[in-house]
VOLOLUM-835106 format. One record per residue (C-alpha): residue number from 0; x, z, y. Coordinates in steps of 0.05 Angstrom, whole numbers, plus 5000, padded with zeros to 4 digits. Each point is the difference from the previous one (the first is absolute). Layout:
# residues N
<site n="NUM" c1="X" c3="Z" c2="Y"/>
...
This chain:
# residues 231
<site n="0" c1="4603" c3="4262" c2="5559"/>
<site n="1" c1="5058" c3="4980" c2="4944"/>
<site n="2" c1="5045" c3="5057" c2="5030"/>
<site n="3" c1="4940" c3="5049" c2="4986"/>
<site n="4" c1="4994" c3="4976" c2="4927"/>
<site n="5" c1="5080" c3="5005" c2="4995"/>
<site n="6" c1="4995" c3="5075" c2="5020"/>
<site n="7" c1="4938" c3="5017" c2="4966"/>
<site n="8" c1="5037" c3="4977" c2="4937"/>
<site n="9" c1="5068" c3="5038" c2="5010"/>
<site n="10" c1="4945" c3="5059" c2="5013"/>
<site n="11" c1="4969" c3="4986" c2="4936"/>
<site n="12" c1="5070" c3="4991" c2="4956"/>
<site n="13" c1="5023" c3="5069" c2="5032"/>
<site n="14" c1="4938" c3="5037" c2="4975"/>
<site n="15" c1="5009" c3="4981" c2="4943"/>
<site n="16" c1="5074" c3="5009" c2="4990"/>
<site n="17" c1="4976" c3="5076" c2="5030"/>
<site n="18" c1="4952" c3="5014" c2="4943"/>
<site n="19" c1="5040" c3="4973" c2="4951"/>
<site n="20" c1="5055" c3="5054" c2="5012"/>
<site n="21" c1="5005" c3="5052" c2="4955"/>
<site n="22" c1="4966" c3="5066" c2="5024"/>
<site n="23" c1="5039" c3="5064" c2="4993"/>
<site n="24" c1="4994" c3="5063" c2="5009"/>
<site n="25" c1="5013" c3="5020" c2="5076"/>
<site n="26" c1="5026" c3="5079" c2="5018"/>
<site n="27" c1="5020" c3="4987" c2="5075"/>
<site n="28" c1="4986" c3="4960" c2="5059"/>
<site n="29" c1="5066" c3="4977" c2="5006"/>
<site n="30" c1="5051" c3="5015" c2="4941"/>
<site n="31" c1="5070" c3="5017" c2="5006"/>
<site n="32" c1="5051" c3="4943" c2="4990"/>
<site n="33" c1="5035" c3="5019" c2="4930"/>
<site n="34" c1="5023" c3="4936" c2="4985"/>
<site n="35" c1="5081" c3="5003" c2="4984"/>
<site n="36" c1="5058" c3="4955" c2="4985"/>
<site n="37" c1="5011" c3="4979" c2="4930"/>
<site n="38" c1="5042" c3="5041" c2="4946"/>
<site n="39" c1="5043" c3="4992" c2="4939"/>
<site n="40" c1="4978" c3="5065" c2="4963"/>
<site n="41" c1="5063" c3="5043" c2="5009"/>
<site n="42" c1="4991" c3="5024" c2="5071"/>
<site n="43" c1="4997" c3="5068" c2="5022"/>
<site n="44" c1="4929" c3="5029" c2="4994"/>
<site n="45" c1="4972" c3="4930" c2="4962"/>
<site n="46" c1="5005" c3="5032" c2="4930"/>
<site n="47" c1="5039" c3="5056" c2="4955"/>
<site n="48" c1="5066" c3="4989" c2="5001"/>
<site n="49" c1="5027" c3="4954" c2="4943"/>
<site n="50" c1="5076" c3="5005" c2="4996"/>
<site n="51" c1="5038" c3="4940" c2="4978"/>
<site n="52" c1="4940" c3="4957" c2="4988"/>
<site n="53" c1="5004" c3="4926" c2="4999"/>
<site n="54" c1="4958" c3="4956" c2="5049"/>
<site n="55" c1="4952" c3="4986" c2="4944"/>
<site n="56" c1="4994" c3="5076" c2="4984"/>
<site n="57" c1="4991" c3="5006" c2="5077"/>
<site n="58" c1="4946" c3="4950" c2="5004"/>
<site n="59" c1="4959" c3="5036" c2="4931"/>
<site n="60" c1="5008" c3="5067" c2="5037"/>
<site n="61" c1="4969" c3="4979" c2="5059"/>
<site n="62" c1="4947" c3="4962" c2="4963"/>
<site n="63" c1="4982" c3="5059" c2="4958"/>
<site n="64" c1="5001" c3="5032" c2="5072"/>
<site n="65" c1="4941" c3="4951" c2="5028"/>
<site n="66" c1="4965" c3="5013" c2="4936"/>
<site n="67" c1="5002" c3="5078" c2="4996"/>
<site n="68" c1="4977" c3="4994" c2="5078"/>
<site n="69" c1="4937" c3="4957" c2="4988"/>
<site n="70" c1="4986" c3="5038" c2="4935"/>
<site n="71" c1="5000" c3="5064" c2="5036"/>
<site n="72" c1="4957" c3="4971" c2="5058"/>
<site n="73" c1="4951" c3="4974" c2="4949"/>
<site n="74" c1="4992" c3="5080" c2="4981"/>
<site n="75" c1="5009" c3="5020" c2="5075"/>
<site n="76" c1="4952" c3="4957" c2="5039"/>
<site n="77" c1="4935" c3="4991" c2="4959"/>
<site n="78" c1="4973" c3="5039" c2="5056"/>
<site n="79" c1="4983" c3="4937" c2="5025"/>
<site n="80" c1="4977" c3="4945" c2="4955"/>
<site n="81" c1="5003" c3="4944" c2="5047"/>
<site n="82" c1="5081" c3="4986" c2="4990"/>
<site n="83" c1="4993" c3="4989" c2="4926"/>
<site n="84" c1="5069" c3="5033" c2="4987"/>
<site n="85" c1="4974" c3="5018" c2="4931"/>
<site n="86" c1="4978" c3="4924" c2="4988"/>
<site n="87" c1="5060" c3="4960" c2="5030"/>
<site n="88" c1="5048" c3="5055" c2="4972"/>
<site n="89" c1="4968" c3="4990" c2="4925"/>
<site n="90" c1="5006" c3="4921" c2="5020"/>
<site n="91" c1="5066" c3="5005" c2="5014"/>
<site n="92" c1="5015" c3="5035" c2="4930"/>
<site n="93" c1="4975" c3="4937" c2="4967"/>
<site n="94" c1="5029" c3="4945" c2="5057"/>
<site n="95" c1="5071" c3="5017" c2="4994"/>
<site n="96" c1="4999" c3="5044" c2="4938"/>
<site n="97" c1="5065" c3="4961" c2="4969"/>
<site n="98" c1="5037" c3="5014" c2="5064"/>
<site n="99" c1="4983" c3="5077" c2="5012"/>
<site n="100" c1="5014" c3="5005" c2="4915"/>
<site n="101" c1="5069" c3="4969" c2="5018"/>
<site n="102" c1="5013" c3="5045" c2="5062"/>
<site n="103" c1="4981" c3="5058" c2="4952"/>
<site n="104" c1="5051" c3="4983" c2="4943"/>
<site n="105" c1="5048" c3="4981" c2="5056"/>
<site n="106" c1="5000" c3="5071" c2="5012"/>
<site n="107" c1="4999" c3="5027" c2="4941"/>
<site n="108" c1="5062" c3="4967" c2="4985"/>
<site n="109" c1="5030" c3="5025" c2="5056"/>
<site n="110" c1="4999" c3="5067" c2="4982"/>
<site n="111" c1="5018" c3="5004" c2="4936"/>
<site n="112" c1="5068" c3="4957" c2="5028"/>
<site n="113" c1="5008" c3="5048" c2="5050"/>
<site n="114" c1="4983" c3="5075" c2="4956"/>
<site n="115" c1="5042" c3="5017" c2="4939"/>
<site n="116" c1="4945" c3="4988" c2="4952"/>
<site n="117" c1="4930" c3="4967" c2="4984"/>
<site n="118" c1="4972" c3="5066" c2="5012"/>
<site n="119" c1="5031" c3="5022" c2="5059"/>
<site n="120" c1="4974" c3="4931" c2="5024"/>
<site n="121" c1="4936" c3="5007" c2="4993"/>
<site n="122" c1="4996" c3="5068" c2="5027"/>
<site n="123" c1="5031" c3="4972" c2="5054"/>
<site n="124" c1="4955" c3="4938" c2="5009"/>
<site n="125" c1="4940" c3="5048" c2="4988"/>
<site n="126" c1="5028" c3="5047" c2="5072"/>
<site n="127" c1="5010" c3="4925" c2="5037"/>
<site n="128" c1="4928" c3="4991" c2="4988"/>
<site n="129" c1="4967" c3="5063" c2="5023"/>
<site n="130" c1="5046" c3="5007" c2="5057"/>
<site n="131" c1="4980" c3="4933" c2="5020"/>
<site n="132" c1="4925" c3="5006" c2="4991"/>
<site n="133" c1="5001" c3="5077" c2="5039"/>
<site n="134" c1="5038" c3="4962" c2="5056"/>
<site n="135" c1="4929" c3="4965" c2="5016"/>
<site n="136" c1="4958" c3="5058" c2="5005"/>
<site n="137" c1="4975" c3="5021" c2="5066"/>
<site n="138" c1="4941" c3="5030" c2="5040"/>
<site n="139" c1="5018" c3="5000" c2="5071"/>
<site n="140" c1="5017" c3="4922" c2="4995"/>
<site n="141" c1="4943" c3="4987" c2="4953"/>
<site n="142" c1="4961" c3="4944" c2="5043"/>
<site n="143" c1="5061" c3="4966" c2="5021"/>
<site n="144" c1="5028" c3="4995" c2="4921"/>
<site n="145" c1="4927" c3="4980" c2="4971"/>
<site n="146" c1="4995" c3="4949" c2="5062"/>
<site n="147" c1="5070" c3="4968" c2="4987"/>
<site n="148" c1="4993" c3="5007" c2="4922"/>
<site n="149" c1="4946" c3="4966" c2="5003"/>
<site n="150" c1="5013" c3="4945" c2="5046"/>
<site n="151" c1="5068" c3="4992" c2="4941"/>
<site n="152" c1="4964" c3="5006" c2="4947"/>
<site n="153" c1="4958" c3="4945" c2="5021"/>
<site n="154" c1="5047" c3="4950" c2="5017"/>
<site n="155" c1="5035" c3="5010" c2="4937"/>
<site n="156" c1="4945" c3="4975" c2="4955"/>
<site n="157" c1="5005" c3="4945" c2="5033"/>
<site n="158" c1="5071" c3="4980" c2="4985"/>
<site n="159" c1="5022" c3="4960" c2="4940"/>
<site n="160" c1="5028" c3="5030" c2="4940"/>
<site n="161" c1="5066" c3="5018" c2="5006"/>
<site n="162" c1="4998" c3="5011" c2="5080"/>
<site n="163" c1="4991" c3="5075" c2="4999"/>
<site n="164" c1="5067" c3="5024" c2="5017"/>
<site n="165" c1="4995" c3="4951" c2="5061"/>
<site n="166" c1="4933" c3="5044" c2="5024"/>
<site n="167" c1="5051" c3="5070" c2="4984"/>
<site n="168" c1="5054" c3="4966" c2="5042"/>
<site n="169" c1="4958" c3="4984" c2="5061"/>
<site n="170" c1="4950" c3="5056" c2="4996"/>
<site n="171" c1="5037" c3="5058" c2="4972"/>
<site n="172" c1="5026" c3="5027" c2="5076"/>
<site n="173" c1="4932" c3="4991" c2="5021"/>
<site n="174" c1="4977" c3="5041" c2="4945"/>
<site n="175" c1="5047" c3="5057" c2="5015"/>
<site n="176" c1="4984" c3="5001" c2="5074"/>
<site n="177" c1="4925" c3="5006" c2="4984"/>
<site n="178" c1="5019" c3="5071" c2="4964"/>
<site n="179" c1="5015" c3="5030" c2="5071"/>
<site n="180" c1="4932" c3="5030" c2="5035"/>
<site n="181" c1="4985" c3="4957" c2="5063"/>
<site n="182" c1="4932" c3="4995" c2="5037"/>
<site n="183" c1="4946" c3="4952" c2="5028"/>
<site n="184" c1="5057" c3="4955" c2="5051"/>
<site n="185" c1="4926" c3="4986" c2="5044"/>
<site n="186" c1="4975" c3="5072" c2="4999"/>
<site n="187" c1="5013" c3="5066" c2="4982"/>
<site n="188" c1="4951" c3="4999" c2="4942"/>
<site n="189" c1="4990" c3="4966" c2="4936"/>
<site n="190" c1="4928" c3="4951" c2="4998"/>
<site n="191" c1="5001" c3="5019" c2="4924"/>
<site n="192" c1="4949" c3="5057" c2="4987"/>
<site n="193" c1="5004" c3="5058" c2="4953"/>
<site n="194" c1="4941" c3="5024" c2="4966"/>
<site n="195" c1="4985" c3="5066" c2="4971"/>
<site n="196" c1="4972" c3="5000" c2="4932"/>
<site n="197" c1="4959" c3="5050" c2="4968"/>
<site n="198" c1="5033" c3="5033" c2="4924"/>
<site n="199" c1="4949" c3="4976" c2="4949"/>
<site n="200" c1="5036" c3="5036" c2="4942"/>
<site n="201" c1="4956" c3="5023" c2="4948"/>
<site n="202" c1="5024" c3="5078" c2="5009"/>
<site n="203" c1="4988" c3="4996" c2="5075"/>
<site n="204" c1="4916" c3="4989" c2="4995"/>
<site n="205" c1="4950" c3="5037" c2="4955"/>
<site n="206" c1="4949" c3="4965" c2="4952"/>
<site n="207" c1="4956" c3="5000" c2="5058"/>
<site n="208" c1="5045" c3="4963" c2="5046"/>
<site n="209" c1="5018" c3="5061" c2="5041"/>
<site n="210" c1="5070" c3="5018" c2="5025"/>
<site n="211" c1="5039" c3="5049" c2="4963"/>
<site n="212" c1="5034" c3="5033" c2="5051"/>
<site n="213" c1="5032" c3="5054" c2="4957"/>
<site n="214" c1="5040" c3="4953" c2="4959"/>
<site n="215" c1="5013" c3="4945" c2="5053"/>
<site n="216" c1="5003" c3="5042" c2="5070"/>
<site n="217" c1="4957" c3="4983" c2="5054"/>
<site n="218" c1="4975" c3="4931" c2="5008"/>
<site n="219" c1="5040" c3="4960" c2="5039"/>
<site n="220" c1="4950" c3="4947" c2="5018"/>
<site n="221" c1="4968" c3="4963" c2="5043"/>
<site n="222" c1="5054" c3="5004" c2="5042"/>
<site n="223" c1="5004" c3="5035" c2="5067"/>
<site n="224" c1="4945" c3="4964" c2="5048"/>
<site n="225" c1="4973" c3="4958" c2="4950"/>
<site n="226" c1="4920" c3="5007" c2="4989"/>
<site n="227" c1="4973" c3="4991" c2="4923"/>
<site n="228" c1="4932" c3="4974" c2="4995"/>
<site n="229" c1="4940" c3="5044" c2="4971"/>
<site n="230" c1="4970" c3="4984" c2="4935"/>
């Protein structure tokens, strides 16, 4: 009897722990393991080259790289609201504000130092930012990238202030790996439903609520094989 009570207690504890675990989007039955070894920041393929950079400047570049990636995720991954990429990114900007500002200031000084003038340094900094952001644009690997950025962003929110660089060092290679297209490792299909939505632009509809084919072409709704209830 005592043994049964103990087993029940353990089962209840496990259930409580499971229920307390944060929910997140799951696109695949089995996602590809994208984890990687920690980085310093100057490894090939991790970020934009920074010739002659000091360790502190390399760290600043790595921090800004991770910030840029999570910013892109906040914009690119809103198709799945349960990932909270926007709210997590905003929380990171607030919680790690001082560290992010320090990193940006360090980067700005680096580009002024390695260029001939402040103006040239500013131009190089702008180019660095543009290339960094564009480096995370992906279509074929969007699900992998969003799923990975979601997990990293969530972990960064709960890191103590001043420790964002630690997250970048530990997870940047994983984030870079997510830019390579991978499908489900258990099946050949994604479990994430792709829903086709009708156009709701005002220009496509008359005042009577009828589709205007001359302006918007043939209406591709509902999708083939889907019925629609009659009024």
